[in-house]
TORGUKOL-820979 format. One record per residue (C-alpha): x negated, y negated, z. Coordinates in steps of 0.5 Angstrom, whole numbers, padded with zeros to 4 digits, always signed. Layout:
<r><u>X</u><v>Y</v><w>Z</w></r>
...
// end
This chain:
<r><u>-0024</u><v>-0060</v><w>+0009</w></r>
<r><u>-0031</u><v>-0061</v><w>+0012</w></r>
<r><u>-0032</u><v>-0053</v><w>+0011</w></r>
<r><u>-0030</u><v>-0053</v><w>+0004</w></r>
<r><u>-0035</u><v>-0059</v><w>+0003</w></r>
<r><u>-0041</u><v>-0056</v><w>+0007</w></r>
<r><u>-0040</u><v>-0049</v><w>+0005</w></r>
<r><u>-0042</u><v>-0045</v><w>-0002</w></r>
<r><u>-0040</u><v>-0038</v><w>+0001</w></r>
<r><u>-0033</u><v>-0038</v><w>+0004</w></r>
<r><u>-0030</u><v>-0032</v><w>+0007</w></r>
<r><u>-0023</u><v>-0031</v><w>+0008</w></r>
<r><u>-0018</u><v>-0025</v><w>+0009</w></r>
<r><u>-0012</u><v>-0027</v><w>+0004</w></r>
<r><u>-0013</u><v>-0031</v><w>-0002</w></r>
<r><u>-0013</u><v>-0038</v><w>-0003</w></r>
<r><u>-0007</u><v>-0042</v><w>+0000</w></r>
<r><u>-0004</u><v>-0048</v><w>-0003</w></r>
<r><u>-0007</u><v>-0053</v><w>+0001</w></r>
<r><u>-0014</u><v>-0050</v><w>-0001</w></r>
<r><u>-0013</u><v>-0051</v><w>-0008</w></r>
<r><u>-0015</u><v>-0058</v><w>-0009</w></r>
<r><u>-0021</u><v>-0056</v><w>-0004</w></r>
<r><u>-0024</u><v>-0051</v><w>-0009</w></r>
<r><u>-0029</u><v>-0053</v><w>-0014</w></r>
<r><u>-0035</u><v>-0049</v><w>-0019</w></r>
<r><u>-0040</u><v>-0049</v><w>-0013</w></r>
<r><u>-0036</u><v>-0045</v><w>-0009</w></r>
<r><u>-0036</u><v>-0037</v><w>-0008</w></r>
<r><u>-0030</u><v>-0034</v><w>-0005</w></r>
<r><u>-0030</u><v>-0027</v><w>-0002</w></r>
<r><u>-0023</u><v>-0025</v><w>+0000</w></r>
<r><u>-0017</u><v>-0020</v><w>-0002</w></r>
<r><u>-0014</u><v>-0023</v><w>-0008</w></r>
<r><u>-0009</u><v>-0018</v><w>-0009</w></r>
<r><u>-0007</u><v>-0020</v><w>-0016</w></r>
<r><u>-0001</u><v>-0015</v><w>-0018</w></r>
<r><u>+0005</u><v>-0016</v><w>-0021</w></r>
<r><u>+0008</u><v>-0021</v><w>-0016</w></r>
<r><u>+0003</u><v>-0026</v><w>-0018</w></r>
<r><u>+0005</u><v>-0030</v><w>-0024</w></r>
<r><u>+0000</u><v>-0031</v><w>-0030</w></r>
<r><u>+0001</u><v>-0038</v><w>-0029</w></r>
<r><u>-0001</u><v>-0038</v><w>-0021</w></r>
<r><u>-0008</u><v>-0034</v><w>-0023</w></r>
<r><u>-0009</u><v>-0039</v><w>-0029</w></r>
<r><u>-0009</u><v>-0044</v><w>-0023</w></r>
<r><u>-0014</u><v>-0041</v><w>-0019</w></r>
<r><u>-0019</u><v>-0040</v><w>-0025</w></r>
<r><u>-0018</u><v>-0047</v><w>-0027</w></r>
<r><u>-0022</u><v>-0049</v><w>-0021</w></r>
<r><u>-0028</u><v>-0046</v><w>-0023</w></r>
<r><u>-0030</u><v>-0043</v><w>-0017</w></r>
<r><u>-0033</u><v>-0035</v><w>-0017</w></r>
<r><u>-0028</u><v>-0030</v><w>-0013</w></r>
<r><u>-0030</u><v>-0024</v><w>-0011</w></r>
<r><u>-0025</u><v>-0019</v><w>-0009</w></r>
<r><u>-0026</u><v>-0014</v><w>-0003</w></r>
<r><u>-0021</u><v>-0009</v><w>-0006</w></r>
<r><u>-0026</u><v>-0008</v><w>-0012</w></r>
<r><u>-0032</u><v>-0008</v><w>-0008</w></r>
<r><u>-0035</u><v>-0001</v><w>-0011</w></r>
<r><u>-0040</u><v>+0004</v><w>-0008</w></r>
<r><u>-0041</u><v>+0012</v><w>-0010</w></r>
<r><u>-0037</u><v>+0014</v><w>-0004</w></r>
<r><u>-0031</u><v>+0009</v><w>-0006</w></r>
<r><u>-0028</u><v>+0002</v><w>-0004</w></r>
<r><u>-0031</u><v>+0001</v><w>+0003</w></r>
<r><u>-0027</u><v>-0005</v><w>+0005</w></r>
<r><u>-0021</u><v>-0004</v><w>+0001</w></r>
<r><u>-0021</u><v>+0004</v><w>+0004</w></r>
<r><u>-0021</u><v>+0002</v><w>+0011</w></r>
<r><u>-0016</u><v>-0003</v><w>+0011</w></r>
<r><u>-0012</u><v>+0002</v><w>+0006</w></r>
<r><u>-0012</u><v>+0008</v><w>+0011</w></r>
<r><u>-0011</u><v>+0003</v><w>+0017</w></r>
<r><u>-0005</u><v>+0000</v><w>+0013</w></r>
<r><u>-0002</u><v>+0007</v><w>+0012</w></r>
<r><u>-0002</u><v>+0009</v><w>+0019</w></r>
<r><u>+0001</u><v>+0003</v><w>+0022</w></r>
<r><u>+0007</u><v>+0003</v><w>+0017</w></r>
<r><u>+0008</u><v>+0010</v><w>+0019</w></r>
<r><u>+0008</u><v>+0008</v><w>+0026</w></r>
<r><u>+0013</u><v>+0002</v><w>+0025</w></r>
<r><u>+0018</u><v>+0007</v><w>+0021</w></r>
<r><u>+0019</u><v>+0011</v><w>+0027</w></r>
<r><u>+0020</u><v>+0005</v><w>+0031</w></r>
<r><u>+0025</u><v>+0002</v><w>+0027</w></r>
<r><u>+0028</u><v>+0009</v><w>+0026</w></r>
<r><u>+0029</u><v>+0010</v><w>+0034</w></r>
<r><u>+0032</u><v>+0003</v><w>+0034</w></r>
<r><u>+0037</u><v>+0003</v><w>+0028</w></r>
<r><u>+0039</u><v>+0010</v><w>+0027</w></r>
<r><u>+0038</u><v>+0012</v><w>+0034</w></r>
<r><u>+0035</u><v>+0019</v><w>+0032</w></r>
<r><u>+0029</u><v>+0022</v><w>+0035</w></r>
<r><u>+0024</u><v>+0024</v><w>+0029</w></r>
<r><u>+0020</u><v>+0030</v><w>+0031</w></r>
<r><u>+0021</u><v>+0038</v><w>+0032</w></r>
<r><u>+0016</u><v>+0038</v><w>+0038</w></r>
<r><u>+0020</u><v>+0044</v><w>+0041</w></r>
<r><u>+0025</u><v>+0048</v><w>+0037</w></r>
<r><u>+0031</u><v>+0045</v><w>+0040</w></r>
<r><u>+0029</u><v>+0038</v><w>+0037</w></r>
<r><u>+0031</u><v>+0036</v><w>+0029</w></r>
<r><u>+0026</u><v>+0034</v><w>+0025</w></r>
<r><u>+0027</u><v>+0027</v><w>+0021</w></r>
<r><u>+0026</u><v>+0027</v><w>+0014</w></r>
<r><u>+0021</u><v>+0022</v><w>+0011</w></r>
<r><u>+0020</u><v>+0021</v><w>+0003</w></r>
<r><u>+0013</u><v>+0019</v><w>+0001</w></r>
<r><u>+0012</u><v>+0016</v><w>-0005</w></r>
<r><u>+0004</u><v>+0016</v><w>-0008</w></r>
<r><u>-0001</u><v>+0020</v><w>-0004</w></r>
<r><u>-0007</u><v>+0015</v><w>-0005</w></r>
<r><u>-0011</u><v>+0013</v><w>+0002</w></r>
<r><u>-0005</u><v>+0009</v><w>+0004</w></r>
<r><u>+0000</u><v>+0015</v><w>+0003</w></r>
<r><u>-0005</u><v>+0020</v><w>+0006</w></r>
<r><u>-0006</u><v>+0016</v><w>+0012</w></r>
<r><u>+0002</u><v>+0016</v><w>+0013</w></r>
<r><u>+0002</u><v>+0024</v><w>+0011</w></r>
<r><u>-0003</u><v>+0025</v><w>+0017</w></r>
<r><u>+0002</u><v>+0021</v><w>+0022</w></r>
<r><u>+0008</u><v>+0025</v><w>+0020</w></r>
<r><u>+0005</u><v>+0032</v><w>+0020</w></r>
<r><u>+0002</u><v>+0030</v><w>+0027</w></r>
<r><u>+0009</u><v>+0028</v><w>+0029</w></r>
<r><u>+0013</u><v>+0034</v><w>+0026</w></r>
<r><u>+0017</u><v>+0031</v><w>+0021</w></r>
<r><u>+0020</u><v>+0034</v><w>+0015</w></r>
<r><u>+0016</u><v>+0031</v><w>+0009</w></r>
<r><u>+0017</u><v>+0030</v><w>+0001</w></r>
<r><u>+0012</u><v>+0028</v><w>-0003</w></r>
<r><u>+0013</u><v>+0024</v><w>-0010</w></r>
<r><u>+0006</u><v>+0024</v><w>-0014</w></r>
<r><u>+0004</u><v>+0025</v><w>-0021</w></r>
<r><u>+0000</u><v>+0031</v><w>-0019</w></r>
<r><u>+0002</u><v>+0036</v><w>-0014</w></r>
<r><u>-0004</u><v>+0040</v><w>-0015</w></r>
<r><u>-0009</u><v>+0034</v><w>-0014</w></r>
<r><u>-0005</u><v>+0032</v><w>-0008</w></r>
<r><u>-0006</u><v>+0039</v><w>-0005</w></r>
<r><u>-0014</u><v>+0038</v><w>-0006</w></r>
<r><u>-0013</u><v>+0031</v><w>-0003</w></r>
<r><u>-0010</u><v>+0034</v><w>+0003</w></r>
<r><u>-0015</u><v>+0039</v><w>+0004</w></r>
<r><u>-0021</u><v>+0034</v><w>+0003</w></r>
<r><u>-0019</u><v>+0028</v><w>+0007</w></r>
<r><u>-0015</u><v>+0031</v><w>+0013</w></r>
<r><u>-0018</u><v>+0038</v><w>+0013</w></r>
<r><u>-0011</u><v>+0042</v><w>+0013</w></r>
<r><u>-0009</u><v>+0047</v><w>+0008</w></r>
<r><u>-0002</u><v>+0047</v><w>+0006</w></r>
<r><u>-0001</u><v>+0054</v><w>+0008</w></r>
<r><u>-0002</u><v>+0052</v><w>+0015</w></r>
<r><u>+0003</u><v>+0046</v><w>+0014</w></r>
<r><u>+0009</u><v>+0050</v><w>+0012</w></r>
<r><u>+0012</u><v>+0049</v><w>+0019</w></r>
<r><u>+0013</u><v>+0042</v><w>+0017</w></r>
<r><u>+0017</u><v>+0044</v><w>+0011</w></r>
<r><u>+0013</u><v>+0040</v><w>+0006</w></r>
<r><u>+0016</u><v>+0039</v><w>-0001</w></r>
<r><u>+0013</u><v>+0036</v><w>-0007</w></r>
<r><u>+0017</u><v>+0032</v><w>-0013</w></r>
<r><u>+0012</u><v>+0031</v><w>-0019</w></r>
<r><u>+0013</u><v>+0024</v><w>-0022</w></r>
<r><u>+0014</u><v>+0024</v><w>-0029</w></r>
<r><u>+0011</u><v>+0018</v><w>-0032</w></r>
<r><u>+0014</u><v>+0020</v><w>-0039</w></r>
<r><u>+0021</u><v>+0021</v><w>-0037</w></r>
<r><u>+0021</u><v>+0017</v><w>-0030</w></r>
<r><u>+0029</u><v>+0018</v><w>-0030</w></r>
<r><u>+0028</u><v>+0026</v><w>-0029</w></r>
<r><u>+0024</u><v>+0024</v><w>-0023</w></r>
<r><u>+0029</u><v>+0019</v><w>-0020</w></r>
<r><u>+0035</u><v>+0025</v><w>-0021</w></r>
<r><u>+0031</u><v>+0029</v><w>-0017</w></r>
<r><u>+0030</u><v>+0024</v><w>-0012</w></r>
<r><u>+0037</u><v>+0023</v><w>-0012</w></r>
<r><u>+0039</u><v>+0030</v><w>-0010</w></r>
<r><u>+0035</u><v>+0029</v><w>-0003</w></r>
<r><u>+0037</u><v>+0022</v><w>-0001</w></r>
<r><u>+0043</u><v>+0024</v><w>+0003</w></r>
<r><u>+0038</u><v>+0028</v><w>+0008</w></r>
<r><u>+0032</u><v>+0022</v><w>+0008</w></r>
<r><u>+0031</u><v>+0018</v><w>+0014</w></r>
<r><u>+0025</u><v>+0014</v><w>+0012</w></r>
<r><u>+0023</u><v>+0012</v><w>+0005</w></r>
<r><u>+0015</u><v>+0010</v><w>+0005</w></r>
<r><u>+0012</u><v>+0007</v><w>-0002</w></r>
<r><u>+0005</u><v>+0008</v><w>-0002</w></r>
<r><u>+0004</u><v>+0007</v><w>-0010</w></r>
<r><u>+0003</u><v>+0002</v><w>-0014</w></r>
<r><u>+0005</u><v>+0001</v><w>-0022</w></r>
<r><u>+0000</u><v>+0003</v><w>-0027</w></r>
<r><u>-0001</u><v>+0000</v><w>-0034</w></r>
<r><u>+0003</u><v>+0006</v><w>-0037</w></r>
<r><u>+0009</u><v>+0005</v><w>-0033</w></r>
<r><u>+0012</u><v>-0002</v><w>-0035</w></r>
<r><u>+0018</u><v>-0005</v><w>-0033</w></r>
<r><u>+0021</u><v>-0003</v><w>-0039</w></r>
<r><u>+0020</u><v>+0004</v><w>-0038</w></r>
<r><u>+0022</u><v>+0004</v><w>-0031</w></r>
<r><u>+0025</u><v>-0002</v><w>-0027</w></r>
<r><u>+0025</u><v>+0001</v><w>-0020</w></r>
<r><u>+0024</u><v>+0008</v><w>-0018</w></r>
<r><u>+0029</u><v>+0007</v><w>-0012</w></r>
<r><u>+0034</u><v>+0002</v><w>-0014</w></r>
<r><u>+0040</u><v>-0001</v><w>-0011</w></r>
<r><u>+0045</u><v>+0005</v><w>-0013</w></r>
<r><u>+0041</u><v>+0010</v><w>-0011</w></r>
<r><u>+0040</u><v>+0007</v><w>-0004</w></r>
<r><u>+0048</u><v>+0008</v><w>-0003</w></r>
<r><u>+0046</u><v>+0015</v><w>-0002</w></r>
<r><u>+0042</u><v>+0014</v><w>+0004</w></r>
<r><u>+0046</u><v>+0014</v><w>+0011</w></r>
<r><u>+0046</u><v>+0008</v><w>+0015</w></r>
<r><u>+0040</u><v>+0006</v><w>+0019</w></r>
<r><u>+0035</u><v>+0009</v><w>+0014</w></r>
<r><u>+0029</u><v>+0006</v><w>+0014</w></r>
<r><u>+0026</u><v>+0003</v><w>+0007</w></r>
<r><u>+0019</u><v>+0001</v><w>+0007</w></r>
<r><u>+0013</u><v>-0001</v><w>+0002</w></r>
<r><u>+0006</u><v>-0001</v><w>+0005</w></r>
<r><u>+0003</u><v>-0004</v><w>-0002</w></r>
<r><u>+0006</u><v>-0011</v><w>+0000</w></r>
<r><u>+0009</u><v>-0011</v><w>-0007</w></r>
<r><u>+0017</u><v>-0011</v><w>-0010</w></r>
<r><u>+0015</u><v>-0006</v><w>-0015</w></r>
<r><u>+0018</u><v>+0001</v><w>-0014</w></r>
<r><u>+0024</u><v>+0000</v><w>-0009</w></r>
<r><u>+0029</u><v>-0005</v><w>-0011</w></r>
<r><u>+0030</u><v>-0010</v><w>-0005</w></r>
<r><u>+0024</u><v>-0009</v><w>-0001</w></r>
<r><u>+0021</u><v>-0016</v><w>-0002</w></r>
<r><u>+0014</u><v>-0018</v><w>+0001</w></r>
<r><u>+0014</u><v>-0022</v><w>+0008</w></r>
<r><u>+0008</u><v>-0025</v><w>+0011</w></r>
<r><u>+0012</u><v>-0025</v><w>+0018</w></r>
<r><u>+0009</u><v>-0019</v><w>+0022</w></r>
<r><u>+0016</u><v>-0017</v><w>+0026</w></r>
<r><u>+0021</u><v>-0019</v><w>+0020</w></r>
<r><u>+0026</u><v>-0013</v><w>+0018</w></r>
<r><u>+0032</u><v>-0014</v><w>+0014</w></r>
<r><u>+0038</u><v>-0011</v><w>+0015</w></r>
<r><u>+0042</u><v>-0010</v><w>+0008</w></r>
<r><u>+0048</u><v>-0005</v><w>+0007</w></r>
<r><u>+0047</u><v>-0002</v><w>+0013</w></r>
<r><u>+0039</u><v>+0000</v><w>+0011</w></r>
<r><u>+0033</u><v>-0003</v><w>+0015</w></r>
<r><u>+0028</u><v>-0006</v><w>+0010</w></r>
<r><u>+0021</u><v>-0008</v><w>+0012</w></r>
<r><u>+0015</u><v>-0010</v><w>+0007</w></r>
<r><u>+0010</u><v>-0014</v><w>+0011</w></r>
<r><u>+0004</u><v>-0015</v><w>+0007</w></r>
<r><u>-0002</u><v>-0016</v><w>+0012</w></r>
<r><u>+0000</u><v>-0010</v><w>+0017</w></r>
<r><u>-0007</u><v>-0009</v><w>+0020</w></r>
<r><u>-0006</u><v>-0016</v><w>+0024</w></r>
<r><u>-0002</u><v>-0011</v><w>+0029</w></r>
<r><u>-0008</u><v>-0009</v><w>+0032</w></r>
<r><u>-0013</u><v>-0015</v><w>+0030</w></r>
<r><u>-0019</u><v>-0013</v><w>+0034</w></r>
<r><u>-0020</u><v>-0006</v><w>+0031</w></r>
<r><u>-0018</u><v>-0009</v><w>+0024</w></r>
<r><u>-0023</u><v>-0015</v><w>+0025</w></r>
<r><u>-0029</u><v>-0010</v><w>+0027</w></r>
<r><u>-0027</u><v>-0005</v><w>+0021</w></r>
<r><u>-0027</u><v>-0011</v><w>+0016</w></r>
<r><u>-0034</u><v>-0014</v><w>+0019</w></r>
<r><u>-0037</u><v>-0007</v><w>+0019</w></r>
<r><u>-0035</u><v>-0006</v><w>+0012</w></r>
<r><u>-0036</u><v>-0013</v><w>+0009</w></r>
<r><u>-0042</u><v>-0016</v><w>+0012</w></r>
<r><u>-0047</u><v>-0012</v><w>+0008</w></r>
<r><u>-0044</u><v>-0015</v><w>+0002</w></r>
<r><u>-0044</u><v>-0022</v><w>+0005</w></r>
<r><u>-0051</u><v>-0021</v><w>+0007</w></r>
<r><u>-0053</u><v>-0019</v><w>+0000</w></r>
<r><u>-0050</u><v>-0025</v><w>-0003</w></r>
<r><u>-0053</u><v>-0030</v><w>+0002</w></r>
<r><u>-0060</u><v>-0028</v><w>+0001</w></r>
<r><u>-0059</u><v>-0026</v><w>-0007</w></r>
<r><u>-0053</u><v>-0029</v><w>-0010</w></r>
<r><u>-0049</u><v>-0025</v><w>-0015</w></r>
<r><u>-0050</u><v>-0023</v><w>-0023</w></r>
<r><u>-0044</u><v>-0025</v><w>-0027</w></r>
<r><u>-0042</u><v>-0020</v><w>-0033</w></r>
<r><u>-0036</u><v>-0018</v><w>-0037</w></r>
<r><u>-0033</u><v>-0011</v><w>-0038</w></r>
<r><u>-0027</u><v>-0009</v><w>-0042</w></r>
<r><u>-0023</u><v>-0005</v><w>-0037</w></r>
<r><u>-0017</u><v>-0005</v><w>-0042</w></r>
<r><u>-0013</u><v>+0002</v><w>-0042</w></r>
<r><u>-0017</u><v>+0005</v><w>-0036</w></r>
<r><u>-0014</u><v>+0006</v><w>-0029</w></r>
<r><u>-0018</u><v>+0008</v><w>-0023</w></r>
<r><u>-0019</u><v>+0015</v><w>-0020</w></r>
<r><u>-0015</u><v>+0013</v><w>-0014</w></r>
<r><u>-0009</u><v>+0012</v><w>-0018</w></r>
<r><u>-0007</u><v>+0005</v><w>-0015</w></r>
<r><u>-0009</u><v>-0001</v><w>-0018</w></r>
<r><u>-0012</u><v>-0002</v><w>-0025</w></r>
// end
């Protein structure tokens, strides 16, 4: 309470908690991750706005080279989720995952979406000799992303048996049918995609629903690195770092702040990327302007 009374510029990691609502007023500028996606109701957003404070979101700070704060955390999240997945695979499915030698079988991972999160996870799975299937709306663009970000050519990765399923936003059921055909061999599902404005729930409720999950073998791992409950039915966000749930012999994990697994490194990256903006705000303040973004998505294909 004393901090909120004395300070104008407030720095946080997560959006305001319920205990902080009544402390916010028009004199405050709060700099934090807000993550207003479909899991946040319109009523809740209106409640924030009614307090009159100025909110500046780390995830939308933009520079010529991308989103500096969000970018670091997204990349880190992808690696940590991939690492978590192999821990759970060994613990619950009792299988070793990588073909480090010819006599070792490869585990099969299905990655949905290849933005910053997905590329980090892909790099991890490549390094650990997984069999990989990628679901993305543009396989051609995916190949370019892999070469630019990871410095690897697809032709050099064929030993990992990387395959692509093109996501058809106009006919998502077609994509679901393709996914169904491989689920019997999939050990890990990792969602790294966020629903876009042109794919409402009425067109596709879930990309992987409960009926499809029955095709997986017991002990398979299902994760959503976006922290949402949007593309995979039953993958509900949690703020408990070590919580996984076993449902129908499948392992579900969906922590929405996994960088806290490595708090010192995450904090250093967060400070390095955000402090120039903090310094600018403290010395210069901010300018409010309005722009109509309806109907426009970002180049990363993650959030609008």
